[in-house]
MILODO-558131 format. One record per residue: residue in three letters; z, x, y of N, C-alpha, C, O, CB in turn. Coordinates in steps of 0.1 Angstrom, whole numbers, plus 5000, padded with zeros to 4 digits. Atoms other than C-alpha are relative to their C-alpha. Last residue first. Glycine has a CB too. Example, Ala and Ser with C-alpha at 12.3 -4.5 7.8 and 13.67 -1.06 7.14 Angstrom:
// residues 2
SER500049914989507151374989500849925011500949975022498650045005;ALA500050094988507851234955500050095012500750195012501249905000;
***
This chain:
// residues 512
THR499749864998133944886354499150114992499450234993501450014996;THR499449964988132944526360500450125005500650145017500749955000;GLN501350034990131244436328500350085018499550165024499849785001;GLY501149875005133944596304498549985010497750075013499449974979;VAL499849824997136544416324498950094998498650195005500950074990;LYS500550034987134344056316500550205010500050295017501149815006;ASP501149964997134944176282499450015017498850095023499449924993;LEU500349865000138244236282498550064999498050175000500650044989;SER499949914991138943906294499650175002499450245012501149974999;ARG500649885006137443726267500250065015499250085022498349994991;TYR499249885010139743446267499250084998499050094985500649964986;GLY498949924992138043246296500950074993501750125000500749935008;ILE500649884994134843146276501250125007501250245008499049945012;ALA500149915004137442956256499250115004499550224999500049974993;GLU498649945003138142746284499550104990499250214996501249884993;GLY499749934988134642696294501350085000501650195004500149905010;ILE501049934999133542566256500350115014500150235013498749905001;HIS499749945010136242336258499550145001500350245005499649944988;THR498549944998135342216288501050074993502050134998500749915002;TYR499749874993132042196277501550075007502050185008499149985011;HIS500550034992132741946251499850165008500250275004500749895005;ILE499849864991133242026212499349965018498149935018498850174990;GLN501549904994133241676197500650105009501550095018498849905011;GLU501049975013136041536172498750115010498150215006499249814990;SER501350044997138541546203499050084986498850194983499650055018;GLY499850105006142441546197498749954995498649854987500749925007;GLU500150114991143341736224499749904991500249794994499050025010;LEU498550054993144642006200499649925011500549925019501050135007;ASP498950065012141741966179501250005008502049915007500250104986;ALA500450185001139142006211501249954993501849854997498449954991;ILE499150034989141442366216499449855001500049765007499850125015;THR498649954998140542506183500849905006501749845002500150135007;ARG499750125011137042396179501649955000502149844999499750074983;ALA499950094989136742616216500249894987500749784991498649995013;VAL499050004989138242916198500049845009501049785014499550155010;LYS499050035008135842866166501349985013502049895012500150124988;LEU500150125001133142846193501250004990501949904993498749954996;ILE499850144989134243146214499949874991500849794995498649985013;ARG498750024994134743366183500149885009500749775008500550115008;ASP499450035011131243306169501249995003501649875001499750074990;TYR500450134999129743406202500549894992500549774996498950004998;ALA499350084990131743686198499949875005500749805010500050055010;ARG498650085005130243786167500849935012501349825011501150124992;ALA500450125007126543776179501749944995502149824995498950054984;SER500349955010127844026210499749824989500049714992501350144996;LEU499550085010128243896243499450074988498350144990499649845002;ASN500449925012126544086273500149974988499250024981500350105000;LEU498949895010128843936295499350074995499850184995500949954988;SER499749974987125743736320501250124998501550215006500449855008;ASN500649884991123943656290500750085014500250175020498649945005;MET500449895013126443516264498850125009498750245008499149904983;ALA499149915001128043336296499750134989500150254988501349934997;THR499849934985124743146307501150134995500750254995500849865013;ARG500849965000124143036268499950095014499350205014499349914998;LEU499649915013128042926265498550105000498850224997500349894982;LEU499149874994127342726296500450094991501350174996501349955007;LYS500749934991124042556282501150135005500950255007499549895012;LEU500749885006125942486248499350065016499250185018498749944984;GLY499149845004128642346267499150074995499150194997501450014988;GLN499749914986126242116289501050134994501350235000500949905014;THR500849924994124741996256500150085014499350175019499249935000;ASP501250084988127441946240498950025003498450114996500250005013;PRO499550064982128842196215499349905002498349874995499650105014;GLN501350024991128542246176500449955014501249865017498949894993;ALA499749964984131442366161499249995007499250085016500450115004;TYR498850084994131642146129500250045013500949985021501350014992;ARG499750115002128342216109501449925007501649805006500050004987;GLY501150084999126942506123500149884995499149814997498950064995;LEU499850014984130742676122498749895007498949825017499950195006;LEU499150094995130842616088499849965014499949855020501250054998;LYS500750115002127542796077501349875006501049765010499549994982;GLY501450064993128743066099499249884999498649815007499150074998;SER501749925002131843106082498649955008498149835009499549984981;MET501850064999135042926095498750114997498250185006499649935018;GLN501150005013138043096090498750004997497950074992500149924993;ALA500749834996139343136127499450044985498750144983501650155006;ASN501049974996139642716120499250165007498150195012500249905008;CYS499850034988142042696097498850035008498050115002501150055005;TYR498550115000142542646058500349995016501349925020501550094991;VAL499950004985139342816045501349895004501749804997498349955007;GLY499849914989139642936009500449995014501250065020499150075002;ARG499049905007138142645992499950145008498950185014499650024983;HIS500749844996135942446015500950084993501650145001499850055018;ALA501449985008136442066005499650154997498950184987498849945009;GLU499650075015139641986021499350054992499950094982499849864998;TYR500549915012138142176051500649994990500950094984500050145003;ARG501649974994138241896076499450124992498250134990499950045017;LYS500750075012141741766059498450035004497649974998500549814999;ALA499449985017143742116064498949854997498349854986502449974996;GLN501149925003141642116104500750024983500050104977499850165012;ILE501450034999143241816112499150114997497950084996499649965014;ASN500050085009146641906099498849935000498549874991501049935000;ARG499849965015146642216117499649904989498849934980501650024997;ALA501749944999145742036151500150064988499150024982499450105012;ALA500950105001149041836142498550044999497750004991500249915011;ILE499850075013151042116135498849934997498049964989501049915000;VAL501149935013149842296164499949964986499049984978500450154997;ARG501250024995151041996187499650074992498850024984499850035013;GLU500650115003154341976168498850005004498249944996500549895004;ARG499949955016154942386173499349854996498249854990502050054991;ILE501449965006154442326210499850004988498649984986499750125003;ALA501250084993157542086214498450064998497550004993500449995017;ILE500150125009159642286186499049925009497949905004501649924995;SER500749965008159342606211499449844991498349794993500950114994;ALA499549935012160642456239499050024988498049964987501249934996;GLU500150045009158942416273500550024988500350144985499150015000;ALA501450015001160542576301499649894986500549824981499450175000;PRO500549945016164142526312498649964999498249865005500949944985;ARG500050105010164942466347499150054991498150124992499749855005;THR498850055009166942726365499549914988500149894978501149915008;ASP500150135000163642886384501549954986501549994974498149974998;SER498750034998164643236393500549855000501549805004500350065014;ILE499149905009161943426373501349875005501949814996500350215007;LYS500250045018159143166385501749994992502349904987498750164990;GLU499750114997160143196426500149924984500849834980499049955011;PHE498550014999160543596418500349805003501549775003500650135016;SER499849994985156743596407501849975000502449904991498949875009;VAL499650174994155843636374500550035011500950145013501249894990;PRO498649974998153643966365500349855003499549755004500250105013;ALA498949954988150643856357500950034999501350004988500349935009;ILE498850034996148943846320500350065011500550185011500850014992;GLU499649904991145143886309501449955006501249845011498850035011;VAL499550064988143943706277500750135012501050255010501449884994;GLN499649904994141743816249500449935016499649875024498850125000;ILE499450004991141443586223500350115007500950195000500849934999;ASP500450134993139343546191500449985016499649915022500749874992;ILE499150074993139943936182499349875007498449885016500650105010;ARG499550115006137144046159501349895009501549775007500550084987;ASP501050064997134544186189501349894987501449774988498150064998;LEU500050104993137744396195499049865002499249775011500250075009;LEU498950065005137344596165500449865014500649745012501350134997;PRO500050065010133844636169501749924994502049824987499250104990;GLY500450095002134344726204499549894988499249774989499550045005;SER501550015003136545006197499249825002499749724996499950064983;ILE500250105007139744996214498749984997498049925004500549905005;LYS499349965011140145356232500149924989500449974979501050035003;ASN501049985014137645226248500450094989499850134980498750065003;LEU500550175006140145056272499150034993498849944985499349885010;TYR498750055007141645396284499649904989499849914978501149925009;LYS499649935004138245526294501249984989501250024977500150055009;GLN501150035006137145266314500350084987500050014977498850035007;VAL499850145004140345256333499150004987499649944977499649895011;GLN498849995007139945696335500349834994500649824982501250085012;THR500749955016136245646345501550014990501549994978499050205002;GLN501050095013137145376370500150034990500549964980498550004999;THR501250004994140145596386499449944994499849934982499550105002;CYS500349955008144145536380498349975006498049895015500749954988;VAL500449844997146345566405498850014990498550134987501450144995;CYS500349905008146945176404499450145006498850155017499249944990;ASP501149955001148745006436499150084986499250204989500150055010;ARG499949845000151544776430498550085000497650044993500850054985;THR499649944991151344416444500350174999500650255008501049935003;PRO499650084982149244216429501150065008501449985017500549824998;HIS498850084996148244436399500049965014499650025025501350084997;ASN500350144995144344476391501649935001501849814999498949914989;TYR500649994992145744846376499349824999499249774988499150134999;TYR499650064989149344906372498449935007498349885019500950135009;GLY499950104998149345036342499849875007499949755004500650034998;CYS498649974990149045436349500749814997501949795000499450055024;PRO498949884998147145486320501049965006502249965002499650115008;CYS500649945000144945106324501150134997502250084998499249995010;PRO501049994998145344766315498750155002497550165000500349925007;ASN500350034987148244766295498450045004497650104996501150085008;THR500149904995148144676259500050015018499649915024498950044993;SER499750044988149344356235499350155007498950224997501749975002;ALA499449854995148244296203500150005015499649915022499050134996;VAL499650024987148543986181500650145006501650205003500949895001;LEU500049904992146743976146500649995016499849915023498850044999;MET500450004986147543716125500650095008501850115009500149885005;PHE498749934991147743826085499249955015497949955016500350224998;GLY500350094990145943756055500949935011501749845010499449924993;ALA499649964989146344076037499349915014498749955023499750155000;PRO500450124995146543976000500550115019501550185022501049814992;TYR499250094993146744325983499749925008498649955013500750065007;ASP500450114991144644465956501549935006502449875000499149894990;VAL499050105002145144775931499549865020499049875030502150144999;ASN500050014987142545015917500849865007500449755003498550025002;TRP499550134997142845215890499649965016499350035025501549994998;LYS500450095011141245545873500749825002500749744993500650084985;VAL500849935010140645755906500049904986498949854983500750174997;ARG499449925003142445525931498950094989497850034987501349944995;SER500849915011141245285950500450134998500450225007498750015003;ILE499549844998143745065975499150054984499450004974502550035000;THR500249935013141844675981500450215001499850305008498249964996;ILE500549905000142644496010500250074993501450114992500050045007;SER499749915010142644156016499550125000498450155003499849954989;ARG498750035000141943896045500750064986501649994981500149845001;ASP499750005017138244016041501649904997501749834987500350184994;GLU500749995005137744026079499849934985499249824983500050095002;LEU500350104988140644156095498849864992499449764990499150115018;PRO498850145003141044306064499949925011499849805009501750034998;GLN500050105013137944496069500849914996500549804993500050074989;ARG501150065003138344596102499749934993499449824996499450044999;LEU499550144997141944736105498749894998499049774996500750015016;VAL499950055016141045066090500649835001501049754992501350114989;GLU501550045007139345126125500349964984499549904977499050165000;LEU500550134993142945106144498949944988498949844981499250035016;VAL499050125006144845366125499349894999499249824989501249965007;ASN500250055018141745596128500849904997500449824989500450114990;ARG501550104996141545536169499949974984499649864979498350115008;ASN500649915004145545636168498749924998498749794997500650074991;PHE500249965016147345366184499250104995498450105005499549904994;GLU499449955003148145356222499550084984499450204981500849935004;ALA500549895000145645156227500550135000499750225003499449995007;LEU500949995012147444886212498950155004498550224995499049834999;GLU500249894995150744896231498550084994498350204992501250064998;ASP500049984984152144696211499850135004500450245001501349955006;LEU500449904996150344576176500349995013499649925021498850014997;PHE500049974989152044266162499750125006500850165010500849985002;LEU500149855005151244166123499850045019498650035023498450054986;VAL500549914989152143806125500350134998501450184993500649965012;GLY499050024987152543546094499550085009498250095008501650044999;ASN499350164994151243446061500650025012501549945015501249934992;HIS501150125004150343826052501149894999502349894996499050044984;ALA499750084993152844056075498749904996497949855004500350065015;LEU498950054997153644276045500749855011501849795011500350105004;SER499650115011150544286038501350005001501649894995499650034985;ILE500550094998149444446069499849884991499349774991499250045004;GLU499250144990152344636073498949924998499549825000500450025017;GLY499449934984151344846041500549905006501249815001498850075011;PRO500450074994151944776000500350015014501450035018500249904996;GLN499350064996152545045980499449895010498349925013500950075003;PRO500550094992150145255960501549915001502349894991498449924992;TYR499750125009152145535939499749895010500649865017501749984994;SER500049945013150245825954500449894988499949874977500950135001;GLY499649905007149945645985499650064985498650034979501149975001;GLY500749835005148545345997500850114996501850054990499250085012;GLY499649985014149045046021499650124995498950205001499649904991;VAL500850095019147344906049500350014992499849934984498950014991;LEU500450094999149745046076498849914994498749784994500050025008;ALA499250084998151445326064499549835003500149734997500850065010;VAL499549995011148645496049500849875001500649774995500750134997;PRO501050115007146745436084500650024987499549994983498250034999;SER500849955011149845636096498949904992499349824984501050044989;ILE499950065014152145456123498550084993497550085000500049805000;THR499949855002152745656163499549984978499350074971502350075007;HIS501249974997152045286175499850154996498750195000499849965013;HIS500349954988155145146161498850085002498550134991501050065004;PRO499949885001154944886137500050055013499749995023499250044992;ASP500649954983155444526149500250124998501250165003500949945016;ARG499749905003155744256114499550105014498550075020499450024987;PHE500249914987156643936121499950154993500850194986501449995014;PRO499649894997157043726087499350045011498150005013499950094990;ARG501349885001156743376086500150115007500450115019498649965005;LYS500449954986160243246079498650065002498450184997500950115004;SER499850144997161543056045498849995013498049915016501949965004;ILE499949964988161443416023499449855010498349815006498950155001;LEU500950004998162743265990499950045017500850015025499749884994;SER500550085011165843395972498150005007497350095004500949824999;THR501850114996166943605998499649984987499450074979498450105010;ASN499550144999170743775996499149895002499449785006500849995010;ARG499950095009169144055984501049885000501549834990500150074990;ASN498450034994167144086020500549984983499849904977500249835013;LEU499550175003163244156004502050065000502750144993499249914977;LYS499150044987161944506016500849885001501349845011499249985012;GLY498850014997161344665984500449995015501150075022500550104995;ALA499649874992157844675985500950035002500950115012499950015009;VAL500549905007157244435951500450135012500850235007498349984995;SER499049935011160044235967499050114993499650214989500649874987;HIS498849914995158344216000500650044993501250154996500749965006;ILE500649894991154844115985501150085003501050205001499349945013;LYS501149885011155843905959500350105008501150185005498049984998;THR499149945009157943675987499950114993500550214997500249934992;THR499549934993155143646006500950064997501050184998500149965009;GLU501249904997153043465978500450145009499850255007498949925007;LEU499749945009156243255973499150154994499450254987499949904992;SER498549954999156543146006500150114989500650224990501149884999;GLU500249894992152543056008501250124999501150255000500049955015;GLU501049945006153242845979499750135005499550234999499049925001;LEU499649955013156042655990499550134994500350214989499749914991;SER500150125011154442596024500550074989500450194989498549944996;LEU500449955012155542826054500149864990500849774990501050144996;PRO499349985010155942606085499350084990498150074989500549894996;PRO499350095006153542596115500450074987499850164983499449884999;LEU501250035005153442866145500449884986501649854985499350154996;ILE501350144994155342786173499149974985498649874981498350085016;SER499050154999158542986164499149915002499449795002501249975012;PRO499350015013156843306146500249835004500049744997501650124999;LEU501150075002155043326186500549934986500349814985498550105000;ARG499250125000158543426201498349904996498049795001500949975019;LYS499050035006158043786194500449855000501449824993500850075004;ALA500849975012154343786210501449974990501249884981499250204999;MET500650115004156143616243499450004983499449904976498849985010;MET498850135001159043886246498849894997499049854985501149955017;SER499350035008156544156241500849894999500849834988500550084998;LYS501350005011153644056265501050024986500749954976498650145002;GLY499550095017156543996289499049984990498749874986500549825001;SER500550134998154944126324500349934991499849824991498849985001;GLY498950134996157244406321499449895001500249805002500850005013;PRO498449995011154844706318500749915009500649895021501150184999;SER499649854998151144596333501350004992501549924984500350055017;GLY499050034990148944326314501250145002501650224993500749854995;ILE500049894989146444246287500749995011500749885017498850025004;MET499749994987147044036260500550135007501350225005500949925003;ILE499749834996145144066223500749935018500049855023498050165002;LEU500049994982144643726203500650185005501150274998501649865008;ASN499949884996143643676165499750025017498750025023498950074992;HIS500949924994143143296160501050155000502250154999499449925017;GLY499949905002145143096136499350125002498950204993500249994991;GLY501349995007143542766147500350154994499350214992498749995011;ALA500850085006146442636161498850004991498449914984499849965007;ALA499550095015148642926163499249934995498849954984501149905000;ALA500249905010145943116187500649944986500049924976500850125005;ILE501350045006145742796209499950094987499450054977498850025011;GLU500450145007149042756215499449994992499649944980499649925005;LEU499449985013149443126223499849924995499449944983501250024998;ALA500949915006146543096249501049984985500549934975499950165008;ARG500850145001148742776265498850124991497950054985499449895020;LYS499250115015151843026264498949894995499249814986501749895007;VAL499749925010149843286281500749904989500649894977500950115004;ASN501449995007148343036310500450114984499550104975498750105015;ASP500650115003151842896316498350024992497849974982500049925015;GLN500749955010153243246321499649874997500049884985500750104988;GLY501749995000156043096337499750024991500250014980499350085007;LYS500150084987160043156328498150045006497550155006501650075014;VAL501149914994160343236291499249925009498449835007499250064990;ASP499749894998163443096270499050075013499550165019500050064986;SER499750134982161942726267500850175004500650175016502049765000;PHE501250024987159642956244500749945014500449925025498649874995;ASP500450114998162543036219499050025015499150105025501249905000;LEU500949964987163743346201499449815000499349734991498350164997;GLU499249934987166643316176499450005012500050015022500350134999;PHE500449914990164743076154501250025011501849945019498749945007;ARG499049894994166142826127499450145006499350234998501050044988;ASP500350064986163242536116501350105009501450075021500349805001;GLN501649994990162542666085500150025011499550115017499249885003;GLN500249854996165942776068499049995012498950065022499350094988;ALA498950004992166942436055499750085010500050045021501250044993;TYR500550094990163442386039501650005013501649945024499549824990;PHE501349974991164042676020500149945009500650005019498649974995;GLU499749954998167842596008498650045007498850085018500850044993;GLU498950034989167142255999500050145009499450125020501849974992;ARG500950064992163542395979501149955010500849985022499149884991;ILE501249924995165442665959499349895012499249945023498850054986;ASP500850144992168442445945499150105011499750135022501549865011;ILE499450004986170142785927498749865002497749854995499950185012;SER500750084996170342885892500149965014501249985019500049904992;THR500450024989171843195871498449865006497249855002499950135002;GLU502050014993172643165840500349975017500949885023498749814990;PRO500250144989176643255832498350035005497750125010501550015018;LEU500550024990176043545802500349885013499249815014499050014994;GLU500750084997178343475772499650025009500549985017500349915001;ILE499950064989179743745750498949875008497949845002500050115006;GLN498349984993180243885719500349975011501549985014500550125003;GLY499050134999176643755709501750045001502549944999499849914984;ASN499250035019175344105696500749885003501849874997501350134991;LEU500849995011172844105727500649974986500149914976499550135001;PHE500850184997175343955754499149994984499049904975498449995021;ASP499650125006177544245739499249895005499349794998501349985003;VAL500349935016174744535748501349904990501349904978500350235000;VAL501250045010174144365780500050014986499349954978498950065002;GLU500650185001177444335794499149994991499149934981499349925015;LYS498850065011178344715783499749865000499449794989501850035004;LEU500850035015175144835802501149924991500749834983499750174991;GLN499849905006176544695836499549994985499349894978501250035003;ARG499549884995176244475864500350144990500750244995501149975007;VAL499249855004174344225851500050105004499150185003499950054993;GLY499349874993172443895863501150104991502050044985500949955013;PHE498749935001170843665836500250115011499550215011500150074987;VAL499849854989167843425848501850044996502949974998499849945023;LYS498849965004166743155820499950115006499150205003500450014986;ILE499549835006163143045827501550005004501949945014499250155010;GLY500449995013161542705837500250134994499450194986498649975001;GLU499450135014161742725872499350034987498250094985499449805003;VAL501350025013160643095890501049894991501949924983499550184988;VAL501150034992163243155924498849864988498549754988499250195005;ALA499550155000165843225899499249915006499249795003501349985005;ALA500850055015164343575899499949864997498849804993500850054987;GLU501350014999165043655937499449934987498449854987499650145002;ARG500350114993168643505934498050025001497149935001501050005019;VAL500450095010168943755906499949845006499849745000501050014988;ASN501750034999167944075920500249824996499249754993498750124985;GLN501049994985171344225930499049944999498549945010499650125006;GLN499750104995172744125893499949985017500149875023501249984994;PRO498250034993170644305878500349915007499649815010500750105010;VAL500349914990167944195855501450055008502650015006499149925010;ILE498949924995167744045824500350085007500450195003500450044994;VAL500149854992165043755822501350065003502149995009499249995015;GLY499649914981164343475801500250095003499850184995501149985008;GLU499250075002162943265768500750015015500849935024500750034987;PHE498550045006159943365771501149985002501049955014500350044996;GLY499850075014156343255769501650055001502349994994498850064985;GLU499950005010154343455788500949954989500849984977499850085000;GLU501549975001153643315821499850034982499149954975499650165011;LYS499950145001157643285822498149944997497949834991500949955018;ALA499450025012157943655818500049874997500349844985501350055000;ARG500749955015155043705842500749994989500150004979499750145000;ILE501150105003156843495868498950014992498249924988499549985010;ALA499150175006160143675864498649934996498249904985501249875017;ILE499550025015158243995867500449864994500249804983501250094998;SER501750035011156243905897500850014989500849914982498450134999;LEU501050154993159543785920499350014985499449934975498750025018;VAL499350125011161844115901499049884998498649834987501649945008;GLY500950085003159144335921500849944986500449924975498450084998;LYS500950064988161844665930498949874993498849914981499050145008;VAL501349994999165144685914498849945006498749835011499849994993;PRO501450114998168344665917499150085000499150205002499749905013;GLN501049994984170744935901499149895002498549854993499050135002;ILE501450075000172844855866499749995015500249915022499949844993;THR500450104992176345085863498849965001498150054998500250025010;GLY500950135001176145255832500249915012500049795009500349904986;ASP499050085008178045565845500149884993501249834991500749985007;LEU499349965016175545745846500849964998501249984987500350104996;SER499049874991173745495872500150094987499650064976502049935009;LEU498749965001171345285853500150085008499350155014500450044989;GLU500149885002167745125865501550015000502249955008499150085009;GLY499049974991167144745856500050194996499750254986501749894995;MET500449904993164344545834501550035011502249935016498549955007;ILE499049954992164544325805499450105010498350165007501050054991;LEU500749944994162744015794500650115004501250075014499549935007;TYR499950004985164043815770498950145002498150204996501950045005;ARG499450144989163743635734499650045018499149975026502349984999;PRO501150094996162243895718499949935007499049915014499649944994;LEU500749864993165144125717498649935008498249955020499550134986;LYS499950014984167743835706499350075012499550065024501150035002;GLY500650204992167243895671499949975011498749955012500949894999;ALA501550034997167244305671500149825006499949765016498950034985;ALA500850065007171344345671498549965002498449895011500649925000;ILE500350144989172644645692499149894988498249934982498650055017;LYS498749994994174044965675500149825006501049755010500050155013;GLU499050145006171844955646501049995005502049974998500449984988;ALA499049905008170045335659501249874996502449904997500850155012;ALA500849895011166845145669501150054993501150064980499150145007;ALA500650125010168844845687499350144989499550164977498449835010;LEU498650045005170845145707499749964991500050014981501049925005;MET499549915008167245325714501549954995502050024986499950145008;SER500649975008165945005729500250064991499950014980499550035004;VAL499950125006168644875749499150064984499550054972499149865013;ALA498549975003168745265766500349884991501249914984501150035014;ILE500049905009164745175769501250044997501050084986499350095004;PRO500550045012165044825785499750164987499550154975498549915006;LEU499550055012167844995805499149934990499649924978500949915004;ASP498649975005166145285821500549934993500549984982500950015008;TYR500350035011162745115828501350054994501650004984498650044996;ALA499850135005163445035861500149984986500549874981499149925003;ALA498849995008163645405872500149864991500749874981501350035009;GLY498750054999160245415883501150004991500950024979500049905003;GLU499149934989156745415873501449965005501749845005499350005010;LYS499150015004154345355839501450055012502150145009499750074989;ARG499049884997151045425842501649925004501549835013499350115015;ILE499350084986149045115823500850155006501350224997501449844996;ASP501449974988146445305798500749975009500350025020498549905001;ALA499649854995149545335771499150045013499250155020499750124985;PRO501049955005149844945765499850195007500350235018498849885003;ALA500950035004152945025754499349875012500149795017500349974986;MET500250084990155345245762499049925001498449965010500150055009;ASN501950054995156145435730500049875012500549765010498849904981;VAL500450134995159645555724498550035006497850115012501049945012;THR501149994992160445835699499949855006500049754999498750054990;ILE500050124989163645925690499050035003498750155007501049975012;GLN501149944991164546245662499649835007499849744999498550114989;SER501150005008168046155647498750015009498949995021499949884992;THR500349855002171346215668498450034992497950144992501350064988;PRO500049975012171645865682499450134995498250164999499549904995;MET501549935002173745905714499450014984500150074975500150175007;LYS500449855001176945795710498449964999497649884994500750094983;TYR501150025011178145465726499550144996499450225005498649915005;ASP499649995011181445515747498949954987499449914977501149955001;ASN499850185010180545365777500450024989500849924983498549904997;PHE498850024992180445725797500549884997501649855000499749995014;GLN498949915003178245865766501749905009502849865004499550195007;LEU499350015020175945575764501050095000501950054993498950064984;ALA499250134999175445625807500649964984501849944982498949885005;CYS498149984992175846015805499849865002500849825007500550125017;ILE499449935004172345985778501649975007502549915000499350125003;ILE500150085013170245685795501850094994502950044997498150064987;ARG498950124998170645885830500449904987501449834987499349905014;HIS498549904991169146225813501049885002502049864995499450085022;HIS499449965013166546025789501150055006502250044999499250094990;SER498850075005165845835823500450044988501349974983499949864998;GLU498749964999164246165836500849864996502049874998500250065017;LYS500049905014160546025816501750075009502450084999498050174997;VAL499550065010160745755839500650074988501450044979499249924998;ALA498450095003161245915869500549914990501749864989500349925009;SER498749905000158446165865501249924999502049934990500250095015;ASP500449884988155445945855501550044999502450014991499349945019;PRO499150064988155145725824500250085009499450175007501449974996;LEU500150034985151945695807501150035008501050005020499849865004;GLY500350164992153145575774499250015015499049915022501549915004;VAL501349984997155045875755499449845004499949735000499350094987;LEU500250074995158745965753498150005005497650085013501150025007;TYR501349984995159646175730499849885008500249795002498950024990;PHE500650144992163046275720498850015004498350125006500849965013;MET501049974987163546575690500149885006500349794998498450034997;CYS499149984988166346605665499350015014499750085024500750134998;GLY500749924990164546485632501050075009502150095004499049905007;ARG499049865005164746225605499150135010498050165012499750034977;SER500049935014163645895618500650145001501450185009498650014994;CYS499449865005164245665649499950064989500750014981501150005001;ASN499749975016161845445663500850105000500750205007498850054990;THR499149905005161445255697500150054988500249964981501049985002;GLU500049975017158745075709500850134997500450254998498350024992;ILE499649875003158844945745500449994985501149904979501250055009;THR499549985011156044665753500650134995499950224990499349974993;ILE499949875009155144655787501049974986502249934987500750145010;VAL498849965005154344305806500250134990499550114980500349904993;THR500249985013152144325833501250014992502350064996499350104998;ALA499749915008153044225868499649984986499549864982501350025001;ASP500150085015151344075897500850104990500850224993498349984995;ILE498650075002151844185932500049944988500449824988500349915010;GLY500550084988149544525930501649885004502849925007498349894993;GLN501349934995150444625895499549935016499149825016498649974987;VAL500450024985154344605887498450055006498250155012501150095008;ALA500149944989155044685852499249915015498349835016499250134996;ALA501250054993157444485831499750115008500550185014500249865008;GLY499749944986159944545803498849955005498049884999500350165001;PHE501750064993159644395765500950065012502150075011499149794999;VAL499250044990162144565737498749985011497750045011501250115004;LYS501050024989160544635702500849945011501649855007498749904995;VAL499350124995162544805672499449985011499050095016501549995003;LEU501050094990161445015646500749905008501449815003498849924991;MET500650184998164045185623499649975014500350005025501449864996;
***
């Protein structure tokens, strides 16, 4: 008997429907075809044990399982459940009437317990688009799948539940959650707040500008000056995720297997802070079976690189293309995978090997050559892609001992949201542009032209600091954001002056 059961393969962050065709005929062999990887080929052994443990007889005839389309590689153990169902249906142990209505995925344990799988959100979205009535997924993945409206979601724990449901012997409860209420309830809950930060007003201002315009930022300061502490508080002043952004972010984390089992939608912007020993593949994604890297997991959020100069030079250089294109393409011989990478880069570094160059109270033991060599670990082309460069000085005792609370994140966030609303209205006719950091050269000419005094000041800075054309664009983008925070349509020389002040490493390069 020939039967068809439907599963899905995840490619990038999207899913493709896989038709699992199983036929029982005379003979005693088992064939699994359709470009399966080793984990899929091993499913035969897991299925045999699961069927025997649950008192189902393994079909004794020749079994041929074809996974179509055959040119898409099938990876992982998530096909265990649909293959087992198709084998039982081909042996007439399951009625085939309900099979075309559901997309089924799940990994089997040897006792028939169904284990969670990756990419269920993408699978549920594809099932709805293809017109399936519902999806049958592991119980641990139901909240993830229930995000998709207009499709039934059934969570199962045991193989026997699936068989009895398809045979009409039991009814499975349909999972439904109030996505919007849960999503919006979590958006303003942050453990870290800028009210805890003493002093550092200039750095807070730089972070506010970065958040308001979506700008990349680097902080340069001695050890213990608060670089990491302030970077970790940045998500608390970023605009809240929209439902569309949240869905895309959740898909990426689902595919990577990073989604908490109690999570339906990610409600806060991601904050990823990989260690400086990370490899290029772990940062940008890839591997034998491509997976999203840290830059994709930071999509719609923040990628924080602490001690930037300690990262391998090759690791940092692979960031250059994603910073410009906001996506990354992983190329293999037979296929390409695209992952979104629209992240905000925030980095920190010491100014020299000992960390105390230009420190107000401690002497630096490094030579000028050592300082220059240390900073040269960060390439010029990468620095050109960082809009804001700000120096951090140690906090004085008077500031640390001040018991008055600093400005809270919610107050800063309100100004950031107001500036972002101005930008959203400005760029509503320009597809793919949502904030000032994304402006093209054409848009800069239209929306970021300074007044006469500002242009003169900018010309002087370009000549004295020997800035590149890309740095010129960065200054204009930051100045545009500063003007938006003030509610000014015109970019004045004061805005240009403040933007030029955020090119600290360019100044260091001139003095060393």
